[in-house]
All heavy atoms as TSV, in Angstrom:
chain	resi	resn	atom	element	x	y	z
A	1	MET	N	N	0.825	-1.184	0.000
A	1	MET	CA	C	0.000	0.000	0.000
A	1	MET	C	C	0.869	1.247	0.000
A	1	MET	O	O	0.571	2.201	-0.686
A	1	MET	CB	C	-0.914	-0.007	1.220
A	1	MET	CG	C	-1.884	1.104	1.227
A	1	MET	SD	S	-3.372	0.366	1.671
A	1	MET	CE	C	-4.486	1.341	2.215
A	2	ALA	N	N	1.946	1.235	0.760
A	2	ALA	CA	C	2.849	2.383	0.812
A	2	ALA	C	C	3.549	2.582	-0.519
A	2	ALA	O	O	3.832	3.719	-0.911
A	2	ALA	CB	C	3.864	2.212	1.922
A	3	ALA	N	N	3.798	1.486	-1.235
A	3	ALA	CA	C	4.463	1.586	-2.539
A	3	ALA	C	C	3.570	2.316	-3.546
A	3	ALA	O	O	4.056	3.108	-4.362
A	3	ALA	CB	C	4.829	0.201	-3.054
A	4	LYS	N	N	2.266	2.040	-3.482
A	4	LYS	CA	C	1.326	2.730	-4.378
A	4	LYS	C	C	1.290	4.226	-4.065
A	4	LYS	O	O	1.232	5.053	-4.965
A	4	LYS	CB	C	-0.075	2.141	-4.250
A	4	LYS	CG	C	-0.226	0.792	-4.878
A	4	LYS	CD	C	-1.655	0.311	-4.798
A	4	LYS	CE	C	-1.814	-1.063	-5.404
A	4	LYS	NZ	N	-3.197	-1.524	-5.340
A	5	PHE	N	N	1.317	4.535	-2.791
A	5	PHE	CA	C	1.295	5.939	-2.374
A	5	PHE	C	C	2.550	6.663	-2.856
A	5	PHE	O	O	2.475	7.778	-3.368
A	5	PHE	CB	C	1.169	6.035	-0.849
A	5	PHE	CG	C	1.162	7.444	-0.340
A	5	PHE	CD1	C	0.041	8.240	-0.489
A	5	PHE	CD2	C	2.284	7.982	0.286
A	5	PHE	CE1	C	0.031	9.544	-0.032
A	5	PHE	CE2	C	2.292	9.291	0.749
A	5	PHE	CZ	C	1.152	10.072	0.590
A	6	VAL	N	N	3.699	6.018	-2.683
A	6	VAL	CA	C	4.965	6.621	-3.107
A	6	VAL	C	C	4.974	6.813	-4.620
A	6	VAL	O	O	5.396	7.858	-5.119
A	6	VAL	CB	C	6.166	5.758	-2.644
A	6	VAL	CG1	C	7.458	6.253	-3.251
A	6	VAL	CG2	C	6.245	5.757	-1.119
A	7	ALA	N	N	4.480	5.831	-5.374
A	7	ALA	CA	C	4.431	5.947	-6.830
A	7	ALA	C	C	3.506	7.090	-7.252
A	7	ALA	O	O	3.827	7.857	-8.167
A	7	ALA	CB	C	3.972	4.635	-7.449
A	8	ALA	N	N	2.371	7.222	-6.580
A	8	ALA	CA	C	1.437	8.298	-6.895
A	8	ALA	C	C	2.056	9.659	-6.596
A	8	ALA	O	O	1.894	10.611	-7.374
A	8	ALA	CB	C	0.145	8.114	-6.117
A	9	MET	N	N	2.759	9.768	-5.488
A	9	MET	CA	C	3.392	11.034	-5.129
A	9	MET	C	C	4.523	11.383	-6.098
A	9	MET	O	O	4.744	12.545	-6.418
A	9	MET	CB	C	3.918	10.996	-3.686
A	9	MET	CG	C	2.830	10.982	-2.643
A	9	MET	SD	S	1.808	12.476	-2.706
A	9	MET	CE	C	0.284	11.848	-3.348
A	10	LYS	N	N	5.233	10.377	-6.598
A	10	LYS	CA	C	6.279	10.637	-7.593
A	10	LYS	C	C	5.676	11.223	-8.860
A	10	LYS	O	O	6.239	12.137	-9.462
A	10	LYS	CB	C	7.045	9.353	-7.906
A	10	LYS	CG	C	8.041	8.954	-6.841
A	10	LYS	CD	C	8.832	7.729	-7.251
A	10	LYS	CE	C	9.829	7.344	-6.175
A	10	LYS	NZ	N	10.612	6.160	-6.559
A	11	LYS	N	N	4.506	10.707	-9.247
A	11	LYS	CA	C	3.824	11.249	-10.426
A	11	LYS	C	C	3.403	12.696	-10.195
A	11	LYS	O	O	3.499	13.531	-11.076
A	11	LYS	CB	C	2.606	10.404	-10.784
A	11	LYS	CG	C	2.943	9.107	-11.449
A	11	LYS	CD	C	1.681	8.370	-11.866
A	11	LYS	CE	C	2.009	7.058	-12.530
A	11	LYS	NZ	N	0.790	6.338	-12.954
A	12	VAL	N	N	2.925	12.970	-8.975
A	12	VAL	CA	C	2.488	14.331	-8.637
A	12	VAL	C	C	3.659	15.305	-8.717
A	12	VAL	O	O	3.514	16.436	-9.180
A	12	VAL	CB	C	1.827	14.358	-7.237
A	12	VAL	CG1	C	1.620	15.776	-6.747
A	12	VAL	CG2	C	0.513	13.603	-7.264
A	13	VAL	N	N	4.834	14.870	-8.290
A	13	VAL	CA	C	6.022	15.727	-8.311
A	13	VAL	C	C	6.590	15.825	-9.730
A	13	VAL	O	O	7.072	16.869	-10.152
A	13	VAL	CB	C	7.079	15.195	-7.326
A	13	VAL	CG1	C	8.403	15.938	-7.484
A	13	VAL	CG2	C	6.566	15.314	-5.895
A	14	GLN	N	N	6.515	14.733	-10.473
A	14	GLN	CA	C	7.109	14.700	-11.815
A	14	GLN	C	C	6.347	15.577	-12.806
A	14	GLN	O	O	6.958	16.204	-13.679
A	14	GLN	CB	C	7.147	13.260	-12.315
A	14	GLN	CG	C	7.911	13.074	-13.594
A	14	GLN	CD	C	7.949	11.609	-14.009
A	14	GLN	OE1	O	7.076	10.833	-13.645
A	14	GLN	NE2	N	8.960	11.251	-14.769
A	15	GLN	N	N	5.034	15.667	-12.703
A	15	GLN	CA	C	4.232	16.434	-13.663
A	15	GLN	C	C	4.627	17.913	-13.718
A	15	GLN	O	O	4.838	18.449	-14.796
A	15	GLN	CB	C	2.747	16.266	-13.350
A	15	GLN	CG	C	1.830	16.919	-14.364
A	15	GLN	CD	C	1.969	16.316	-15.746
A	15	GLN	OE1	O	2.207	15.126	-15.906
A	15	GLN	NE2	N	1.825	17.144	-16.758
A	16	PRO	N	N	4.735	18.616	-12.593
A	16	PRO	CA	C	5.167	20.025	-12.675
A	16	PRO	C	C	6.569	20.184	-13.264
A	16	PRO	O	O	6.856	21.163	-13.954
A	16	PRO	CB	C	5.134	20.514	-11.224
A	16	PRO	CG	C	4.213	19.590	-10.533
A	16	PRO	CD	C	4.329	18.277	-11.230
A	17	ARG	N	N	7.434	19.221	-13.016
A	17	ARG	CA	C	8.779	19.288	-13.599
A	17	ARG	C	C	8.710	19.196	-15.112
A	17	ARG	O	O	9.408	19.916	-15.830
A	17	ARG	CB	C	9.649	18.169	-13.046
A	17	ARG	CG	C	10.080	18.390	-11.625
A	17	ARG	CD	C	10.979	17.283	-11.147
A	17	ARG	NE	N	11.371	17.509	-9.755
A	17	ARG	CZ	C	11.875	16.597	-8.969
A	17	ARG	NH1	N	12.056	15.367	-9.430
A	17	ARG	NH2	N	12.205	16.882	-7.738
A	18	LEU	N	N	7.856	18.299	-15.613
A	18	LEU	CA	C	7.690	18.184	-17.065
A	18	LEU	C	C	7.116	19.476	-17.656
A	18	LEU	O	O	7.559	19.953	-18.698
A	18	LEU	CB	C	6.770	17.005	-17.397
A	18	LEU	CG	C	7.325	15.611	-17.146
A	18	LEU	CD1	C	6.238	14.564	-17.349
A	18	LEU	CD2	C	8.498	15.328	-18.061
A	19	GLU	N	N	6.106	20.028	-17.002
A	19	GLU	CA	C	5.469	21.247	-17.490
A	19	GLU	C	C	6.421	22.439	-17.434
A	19	GLU	O	O	6.355	23.320	-18.287
A	19	GLU	CB	C	4.205	21.538	-16.694
A	19	GLU	CG	C	3.104	20.526	-16.966
A	19	GLU	CD	C	1.868	20.762	-16.139
A	19	GLU	OE1	O	1.760	21.825	-15.489
A	19	GLU	OE2	O	1.000	19.872	-16.127
A	20	ALA	N	N	7.291	22.475	-16.451
A	20	ALA	CA	C	8.250	23.577	-16.338
A	20	ALA	C	C	9.262	23.542	-17.471
A	20	ALA	O	O	9.793	24.583	-17.865
A	20	ALA	CB	C	8.960	23.523	-14.987
A	21	GLY	N	N	9.516	22.369	-18.018
A	21	GLY	CA	C	10.491	22.245	-19.095
A	21	GLY	C	C	9.944	22.555	-20.478
A	21	GLY	O	O	10.703	22.607	-21.445
A	22	LEU	N	N	8.643	22.770	-20.596
A	22	LEU	CA	C	8.045	23.055	-21.900
A	22	LEU	C	C	8.354	24.478	-22.351
A	22	LEU	O	O	8.410	25.408	-21.528
A	22	LEU	CB	C	6.527	22.889	-21.833
A	22	LEU	CG	C	6.000	21.480	-21.592
A	22	LEU	CD1	C	4.489	21.526	-21.439
A	22	LEU	CD2	C	6.395	20.564	-22.716
A	23	ASN	N	N	8.557	24.633	-23.653
A	23	ASN	CA	C	8.720	25.983	-24.205
A	23	ASN	C	C	7.353	26.643	-24.285
A	23	ASN	O	O	6.403	26.045	-24.771
A	23	ASN	CB	C	9.353	25.923	-25.595
A	23	ASN	CG	C	10.801	25.530	-25.539
A	23	ASN	OD1	O	11.470	25.748	-24.540
A	23	ASN	ND2	N	11.288	24.927	-26.606
A	24	ARG	N	N	7.271	27.843	-23.838
A	24	ARG	CA	C	6.003	28.573	-23.806
A	24	ARG	C	C	6.007	29.651	-24.887
A	24	ARG	O	O	7.045	30.212	-25.229
A	24	ARG	CB	C	5.802	29.246	-22.450
A	24	ARG	CG	C	5.949	28.301	-21.287
A	24	ARG	CD	C	4.641	27.808	-20.831
A	24	ARG	NE	N	4.824	26.909	-19.684
A	24	ARG	CZ	C	3.911	26.053	-19.322
A	24	ARG	NH1	N	2.790	25.992	-19.964
A	24	ARG	NH2	N	4.120	25.269	-18.301
A	25	VAL	N	N	4.836	29.931	-25.403
A	25	VAL	CA	C	4.655	30.994	-26.388
A	25	VAL	C	C	3.837	32.087	-25.711
A	25	VAL	O	O	2.838	31.796	-25.046
A	25	VAL	CB	C	3.911	30.466	-27.637
A	25	VAL	CG1	C	3.667	31.573	-28.631
A	25	VAL	CG2	C	4.697	29.335	-28.273
A	26	LYS	N	N	4.264	33.322	-25.873
A	26	LYS	CA	C	3.521	34.422	-25.275
A	26	LYS	C	C	2.145	34.513	-25.923
A	26	LYS	O	O	1.973	34.223	-27.113
A	26	LYS	CB	C	4.264	35.738	-25.468
A	26	LYS	CG	C	5.536	35.825	-24.655
A	26	LYS	CD	C	6.180	37.185	-24.801
A	26	LYS	CE	C	7.421	37.280	-23.927
A	26	LYS	NZ	N	8.025	38.605	-23.981
A	27	VAL	N	N	1.163	34.912	-25.133
A	27	VAL	CA	C	-0.204	35.020	-25.636
A	27	VAL	C	C	-0.279	36.011	-26.785
A	27	VAL	O	O	-0.968	35.770	-27.782
A	27	VAL	CB	C	-1.169	35.433	-24.494
A	27	VAL	CG1	C	-2.562	35.702	-25.021
A	27	VAL	CG2	C	-1.204	34.359	-23.422
A	28	SER	N	N	0.453	37.107	-26.696
A	28	SER	CA	C	0.428	38.100	-27.765
A	28	SER	C	C	0.961	37.514	-29.067
A	28	SER	O	O	0.425	37.785	-30.151
A	28	SER	CB	C	1.229	39.338	-27.370
A	28	SER	OG	O	2.569	38.971	-27.057
A	29	GLN	N	N	1.991	36.678	-28.985
A	29	GLN	CA	C	2.542	36.046	-30.189
A	29	GLN	C	C	1.577	35.003	-30.737
A	29	GLN	O	O	1.371	34.913	-31.945
A	29	GLN	CB	C	3.895	35.401	-29.886
A	29	GLN	CG	C	4.543	34.764	-31.094
A	29	GLN	CD	C	4.828	35.769	-32.208
A	29	GLN	OE1	O	5.352	36.846	-31.948
A	29	GLN	NE2	N	4.484	35.415	-33.419
A	30	ALA	N	N	0.974	34.219	-29.862
A	30	ALA	CA	C	0.008	33.211	-30.308
A	30	ALA	C	C	-1.197	33.874	-30.963
A	30	ALA	O	O	-1.697	33.395	-31.987
A	30	ALA	CB	C	-0.438	32.354	-29.127
A	31	ALA	N	N	-1.661	34.993	-30.413
A	31	ALA	CA	C	-2.796	35.711	-30.995
A	31	ALA	C	C	-2.432	36.281	-32.365
A	31	ALA	O	O	-3.233	36.215	-33.303
A	31	ALA	CB	C	-3.254	36.820	-30.059
A	32	ALA	N	N	-1.233	36.813	-32.500
A	32	ALA	CA	C	-0.794	37.348	-33.785
A	32	ALA	C	C	-0.683	36.237	-34.825
A	32	ALA	O	O	-1.100	36.411	-35.980
A	32	ALA	CB	C	0.543	38.067	-33.626
A	33	ASP	N	N	-0.160	35.093	-34.427
A	33	ASP	CA	C	-0.060	33.955	-35.344
A	33	ASP	C	C	-1.437	33.462	-35.765
A	33	ASP	O	O	-1.664	33.142	-36.930
A	33	ASP	CB	C	0.723	32.814	-34.705
A	33	ASP	CG	C	2.191	33.133	-34.500
A	33	ASP	OD1	O	2.680	34.129	-35.092
A	33	ASP	OD2	O	2.855	32.394	-33.745
A	34	LEU	N	N	-2.360	33.398	-34.817
A	34	LEU	CA	C	-3.716	32.951	-35.118
A	34	LEU	C	C	-4.419	33.923	-36.064
A	34	LEU	O	O	-5.086	33.513	-37.014
A	34	LEU	CB	C	-4.515	32.791	-33.827
A	34	LEU	CG	C	-5.956	32.333	-33.966
A	34	LEU	CD1	C	-6.032	30.972	-34.647
A	34	LEU	CD2	C	-6.625	32.277	-32.607
A	35	LYS	N	N	-4.248	35.209	-35.828
A	35	LYS	CA	C	-4.858	36.221	-36.698
A	35	LYS	C	C	-4.297	36.106	-38.112
A	35	LYS	O	O	-5.044	36.143	-39.087
A	35	LYS	CB	C	-4.589	37.611	-36.133
A	35	LYS	CG	C	-5.185	38.724	-36.943
A	35	LYS	CD	C	-4.889	40.076	-36.328
A	35	LYS	CE	C	-5.396	41.203	-37.189
A	35	LYS	NZ	N	-5.057	42.515	-36.642
A	36	GLN	N	N	-2.995	35.936	-38.227
A	36	GLN	CA	C	-2.363	35.801	-39.535
A	36	GLN	C	C	-2.878	34.550	-40.256
A	36	GLN	O	O	-3.195	34.594	-41.439
A	36	GLN	CB	C	-0.850	35.732	-39.389
A	36	GLN	CG	C	-0.115	35.602	-40.712
A	36	GLN	CD	C	1.389	35.471	-40.513
A	36	GLN	OE1	O	1.876	35.410	-39.390
A	36	GLN	NE2	N	2.124	35.437	-41.595
A	37	PHE	N	N	-2.994	33.445	-39.546
A	37	PHE	CA	C	-3.504	32.209	-40.134
A	37	PHE	C	C	-4.933	32.399	-40.635
A	37	PHE	O	O	-5.281	31.969	-41.733
A	37	PHE	CB	C	-3.448	31.075	-39.108
A	37	PHE	CG	C	-4.058	29.803	-39.595
A	37	PHE	CD1	C	-3.334	28.928	-40.392
A	37	PHE	CD2	C	-5.369	29.466	-39.270
A	37	PHE	CE1	C	-3.897	27.748	-40.845
A	37	PHE	CE2	C	-5.941	28.291	-39.724
A	37	PHE	CZ	C	-5.203	27.433	-40.520
A	38	CYS	N	N	-5.767	33.049	-39.821
A	38	CYS	CA	C	-7.168	33.266	-40.203
A	38	CYS	C	C	-7.272	34.147	-41.444
A	38	CYS	O	O	-8.078	33.876	-42.341
A	38	CYS	CB	C	-7.941	33.888	-39.046
A	38	CYS	SG	S	-8.184	32.752	-37.667
A	39	LEU	N	N	-6.462	35.200	-41.498
A	39	LEU	CA	C	-6.510	36.086	-42.661
A	39	LEU	C	C	-6.003	35.389	-43.918
A	39	LEU	O	O	-6.542	35.600	-45.008
A	39	LEU	CB	C	-5.692	37.350	-42.381
A	39	LEU	CG	C	-6.284	38.284	-41.320
A	39	LEU	CD1	C	-5.310	39.416	-41.015
A	39	LEU	CD2	C	-7.624	38.832	-41.768
A	40	GLN	N	N	-4.992	34.541	-43.785
A	40	GLN	CA	C	-4.453	33.827	-44.938
A	40	GLN	C	C	-5.428	32.788	-45.479
A	40	GLN	O	O	-5.456	32.520	-46.678
A	40	GLN	CB	C	-3.146	33.122	-44.576
A	40	GLN	CG	C	-1.970	34.047	-44.422
A	40	GLN	CD	C	-0.722	33.303	-43.957
A	40	GLN	OE1	O	-0.783	32.153	-43.538
A	40	GLN	NE2	N	0.409	33.980	-44.028
A	41	ASN	N	N	-6.251	32.212	-44.613
A	41	ASN	CA	C	-7.144	31.134	-45.022
A	41	ASN	C	C	-8.608	31.557	-45.099
A	41	ASN	O	O	-9.482	30.698	-45.221
A	41	ASN	CB	C	-6.989	29.949	-44.073
A	41	ASN	CG	C	-5.605	29.360	-44.154
A	41	ASN	OD1	O	-5.219	28.838	-45.195
A	41	ASN	ND2	N	-4.845	29.457	-43.089
A	42	ALA	N	N	-8.875	32.841	-45.038
A	42	ALA	CA	C	-10.254	33.323	-45.034
A	42	ALA	C	C	-10.988	32.958	-46.317
A	42	ALA	O	O	-12.185	32.661	-46.291
A	42	ALA	CB	C	-10.284	34.834	-44.822
A	43	GLN	N	N	-10.296	32.935	-47.453
A	43	GLN	CA	C	-10.977	32.654	-48.721
A	43	GLN	C	C	-11.417	31.195	-48.808
A	43	GLN	O	O	-12.265	30.864	-49.627
A	43	GLN	CB	C	-10.091	33.020	-49.912
A	43	GLN	CG	C	-8.859	32.154	-50.080
A	43	GLN	CD	C	-7.661	32.638	-49.284
A	43	GLN	OE1	O	-7.765	33.526	-48.458
A	43	GLN	NE2	N	-6.510	32.039	-49.526
A	44	HIS	N	N	-10.902	30.322	-47.963
A	44	HIS	CA	C	-11.280	28.910	-47.977
A	44	HIS	C	C	-12.301	28.580	-46.886
A	44	HIS	O	O	-12.691	27.426	-46.752
A	44	HIS	CB	C	-10.054	28.023	-47.775
A	44	HIS	CG	C	-8.987	28.251	-48.795
A	44	HIS	ND1	N	-9.163	28.000	-50.135
A	44	HIS	CD2	C	-7.734	28.733	-48.674
A	44	HIS	CE1	C	-8.058	28.299	-50.787
A	44	HIS	NE2	N	-7.172	28.752	-49.915
A	45	ASN	N	N	-12.723	29.568	-46.123
A	45	ASN	CA	C	-13.634	29.339	-45.012
A	45	ASN	C	C	-15.076	29.506	-45.490
A	45	ASN	O	O	-15.499	30.606	-45.810
A	45	ASN	CB	C	-13.336	30.324	-43.881
A	45	ASN	CG	C	-14.123	30.022	-42.624
A	45	ASN	OD1	O	-15.176	29.407	-42.663
A	45	ASN	ND2	N	-13.605	30.483	-41.503
A	46	PRO	N	N	-15.856	28.426	-45.514
A	46	PRO	CA	C	-17.234	28.542	-46.001
A	46	PRO	C	C	-18.122	29.391	-45.102
A	46	PRO	O	O	-19.155	29.880	-45.551
A	46	PRO	CB	C	-17.723	27.095	-46.059
A	46	PRO	CG	C	-16.808	26.327	-45.188
A	46	PRO	CD	C	-15.503	27.059	-45.170
A	47	LEU	N	N	-17.735	29.581	-43.848
A	47	LEU	CA	C	-18.531	30.450	-42.982
A	47	LEU	C	C	-18.391	31.907	-43.384
A	47	LEU	O	O	-19.287	32.718	-43.134
A	47	LEU	CB	C	-18.115	30.269	-41.521
A	47	LEU	CG	C	-18.390	28.889	-40.926
A	47	LEU	CD1	C	-17.807	28.809	-39.524
A	47	LEU	CD2	C	-19.864	28.586	-40.917
A	48	LEU	N	N	-17.281	32.260	-44.012
A	48	LEU	CA	C	-17.060	33.635	-44.447
A	48	LEU	C	C	-17.460	33.848	-45.898
A	48	LEU	O	O	-17.984	34.898	-46.260
A	48	LEU	CB	C	-15.582	34.021	-44.264
A	48	LEU	CG	C	-15.050	33.994	-42.839
A	48	LEU	CD1	C	-13.564	34.274	-42.827
A	48	LEU	CD2	C	-15.792	34.999	-41.978
A	49	THR	N	N	-17.206	32.855	-46.736
A	49	THR	CA	C	-17.446	33.027	-48.171
A	49	THR	C	C	-18.770	32.455	-48.630
A	49	THR	O	O	-19.229	32.771	-49.726
A	49	THR	CB	C	-16.326	32.348	-48.976
A	49	THR	OG1	O	-16.294	30.960	-48.652
A	49	THR	CG2	C	-14.979	32.977	-48.668
A	50	GLY	N	N	-19.370	31.593	-47.847
A	50	GLY	CA	C	-20.616	30.958	-48.249
A	50	GLY	C	C	-20.340	29.689	-49.038
A	50	GLY	O	O	-19.227	29.438	-49.478
A	51	VAL	N	N	-21.379	28.918	-49.223
A	51	VAL	CA	C	-21.263	27.655	-49.952
A	51	VAL	C	C	-22.137	27.770	-51.189
A	51	VAL	O	O	-23.278	28.217	-51.117
A	51	VAL	CB	C	-21.745	26.480	-49.066
A	51	VAL	CG1	C	-21.693	25.173	-49.822
A	51	VAL	CG2	C	-20.920	26.402	-47.804
A	52	SER	N	N	-21.600	27.350	-52.323
A	52	SER	CA	C	-22.397	27.409	-53.548
A	52	SER	C	C	-23.556	26.432	-53.436
A	52	SER	O	O	-23.449	25.374	-52.824
A	52	SER	CB	C	-21.541	27.096	-54.771
A	52	SER	OG	O	-21.167	25.742	-54.760
A	53	SER	N	N	-24.665	26.774	-54.047
A	53	SER	CA	C	-25.852	25.933	-53.920
A	53	SER	C	C	-25.662	24.574	-54.588
A	53	SER	O	O	-26.301	23.601	-54.217
A	53	SER	CB	C	-27.069	26.646	-54.510
A	53	SER	OG	O	-26.851	26.912	-55.884
A	54	SER	N	N	-24.778	24.487	-55.566
A	54	SER	CA	C	-24.574	23.208	-56.236
A	54	SER	C	C	-23.780	22.221	-55.383
A	54	SER	O	O	-23.919	21.011	-55.547
A	54	SER	CB	C	-23.861	23.421	-57.564
A	54	SER	OG	O	-22.579	23.970	-57.349
A	55	THR	N	N	-22.958	22.703	-54.469
A	55	THR	CA	C	-22.158	21.807	-53.640
A	55	THR	C	C	-22.661	21.718	-52.203
A	55	THR	O	O	-22.072	21.006	-51.398
A	55	THR	CB	C	-20.693	22.270	-53.600
A	55	THR	OG1	O	-20.634	23.589	-53.059
A	55	THR	CG2	C	-20.060	22.235	-54.980
A	56	ASN	N	N	-23.733	22.397	-51.883
A	56	ASN	CA	C	-24.260	22.403	-50.521
A	56	ASN	C	C	-25.098	21.142	-50.283
A	56	ASN	O	O	-26.161	20.978	-50.863
A	56	ASN	CB	C	-25.123	23.641	-50.299
A	56	ASN	CG	C	-25.611	23.757	-48.878
A	56	ASN	OD1	O	-25.372	22.885	-48.054
A	56	ASN	ND2	N	-26.319	24.836	-48.586
A	57	PRO	N	N	-24.641	20.226	-49.420
A	57	PRO	CA	C	-25.409	19.002	-49.179
A	57	PRO	C	C	-26.672	19.242	-48.351
A	57	PRO	O	O	-27.526	18.368	-48.272
A	57	PRO	CB	C	-24.430	18.107	-48.422
A	57	PRO	CG	C	-23.504	19.057	-47.756
A	57	PRO	CD	C	-23.398	20.256	-48.673
A	58	PHE	N	N	-26.824	20.428	-47.756
A	58	PHE	CA	C	-27.968	20.716	-46.902
A	58	PHE	C	C	-29.019	21.576	-47.590
A	58	PHE	O	O	-29.956	22.029	-46.950
A	58	PHE	CB	C	-27.493	21.397	-45.609
A	58	PHE	CG	C	-26.512	20.569	-44.846
A	58	PHE	CD1	C	-25.172	20.894	-44.841
A	58	PHE	CD2	C	-26.924	19.449	-44.147
A	58	PHE	CE1	C	-24.255	20.120	-44.143
A	58	PHE	CE2	C	-26.019	18.672	-43.449
A	58	PHE	CZ	C	-24.686	19.008	-43.443
A	59	ARG	N	N	-28.871	21.800	-48.877
A	59	ARG	CA	C	-29.855	22.615	-49.592
A	59	ARG	C	C	-31.188	21.868	-49.646
A	59	ARG	O	O	-31.217	20.631	-49.631
A	59	ARG	CB	C	-29.365	22.939	-50.996
A	59	ARG	CG	C	-29.374	21.767	-51.936
A	59	ARG	CD	C	-28.870	22.152	-53.328
A	59	ARG	NE	N	-28.856	21.009	-54.203
A	59	ARG	CZ	C	-27.868	20.122	-54.303
A	59	ARG	NH1	N	-26.790	20.267	-53.562
A	59	ARG	NH2	N	-27.959	19.095	-55.116
A	60	PRO	N	N	-32.271	22.594	-49.710
A	60	PRO	CA	C	-33.585	21.922	-49.804
A	60	PRO	C	C	-33.664	21.126	-51.118
A	60	PRO	O	O	-33.224	21.595	-52.169
A	60	PRO	CB	C	-34.578	23.068	-49.816
A	60	PRO	CG	C	-33.836	24.255	-49.321
A	60	PRO	CD	C	-32.394	24.027	-49.601
A	61	GLN	N	N	-34.183	19.947	-51.023
A	61	GLN	CA	C	-34.304	19.101	-52.196
A	61	GLN	C	C	-35.422	19.623	-53.087
A	61	GLN	O	O	-36.484	20.036	-52.606
A	61	GLN	CB	C	-34.601	17.652	-51.788
A	61	GLN	CG	C	-33.505	17.022	-50.943
A	61	GLN	CD	C	-32.199	16.902	-51.728
A	61	GLN	OE1	O	-32.197	16.592	-52.905
A	61	GLN	NE2	N	-31.098	17.161	-51.055
A	62	LYS	N	N	-35.196	19.585	-54.390
A	62	LYS	CA	C	-36.223	20.000	-55.340
A	62	LYS	C	C	-37.221	18.867	-55.492
A	62	LYS	O	O	-36.860	17.701	-55.572
A	62	LYS	CB	C	-35.583	20.332	-56.688
A	62	LYS	CG	C	-34.676	21.527	-56.634
A	62	LYS	CD	C	-34.110	21.834	-57.992
A	62	LYS	CE	C	-33.188	23.049	-57.908
A	62	LYS	NZ	N	-32.558	23.335	-59.178
A	63	VAL	N	N	-38.463	19.237	-55.502
A	63	VAL	CA	C	-39.505	18.247	-55.642
A	63	VAL	C	C	-39.903	18.156	-57.106
A	63	VAL	O	O	-40.159	19.174	-57.761
A	63	VAL	CB	C	-40.738	18.627	-54.781
A	63	VAL	CG1	C	-41.858	17.625	-54.965
A	63	VAL	CG2	C	-40.331	18.743	-53.325
A	64	CYS	N	N	-39.934	16.981	-57.603
A	64	CYS	CA	C	-40.307	16.763	-58.985
A	64	CYS	C	C	-41.721	16.176	-58.975
A	64	CYS	O	O	-41.973	15.119	-58.400
A	64	CYS	CB	C	-39.327	15.810	-59.649
A	64	CYS	SG	S	-39.713	15.521	-61.377
A	65	SER	N	N	-42.604	16.878	-59.589
A	65	SER	CA	C	-43.993	16.368	-59.609
A	65	SER	C	C	-44.503	16.376	-61.040
A	65	SER	O	O	-44.178	17.255	-61.846
A	65	SER	CB	C	-44.884	17.206	-58.723
A	65	SER	OG	O	-44.919	18.534	-59.175
A	66	PHE	N	N	-45.261	15.381	-61.356
A	66	PHE	CA	C	-45.874	15.291	-62.681
A	66	PHE	C	C	-47.336	15.661	-62.569
A	66	PHE	O	O	-48.049	15.200	-61.687
A	66	PHE	CB	C	-45.748	13.853	-63.225
A	66	PHE	CG	C	-44.336	13.456	-63.512
A	66	PHE	CD1	C	-43.598	12.749	-62.594
A	66	PHE	CD2	C	-43.749	13.815	-64.728
A	66	PHE	CE1	C	-42.298	12.385	-62.852
A	66	PHE	CE2	C	-42.441	13.462	-64.991
A	66	PHE	CZ	C	-41.711	12.744	-64.055
A	67	LEU	N	N	-47.778	16.504	-63.440
A	67	LEU	CA	C	-49.185	16.917	-63.411
A	67	LEU	C	C	-49.982	16.187	-64.437
A	67	LEU	O	O	-49.761	15.770	-65.432
A	67	LEU	CB	C	-49.293	18.421	-63.625
A	67	LEU	CG	C	-48.654	19.259	-62.523
A	67	LEU	CD1	C	-48.744	20.728	-62.902
A	67	LEU	CD2	C	-49.346	19.015	-61.203
């Protein structure tokens, strides 16, 4: 039982050490990178450019009726 406790505590101590060793990016730099990515890819975003009716799978189906 004590061995399990010691192993669990080692994990608790090891995690902050791992996180401290990670390279961090400043929020201002990450925001600038994200903005640049969004502006570069805006023409491919269907939420901004819309979807053509011929390729839209959610368009209302046309009803064909014979009179």
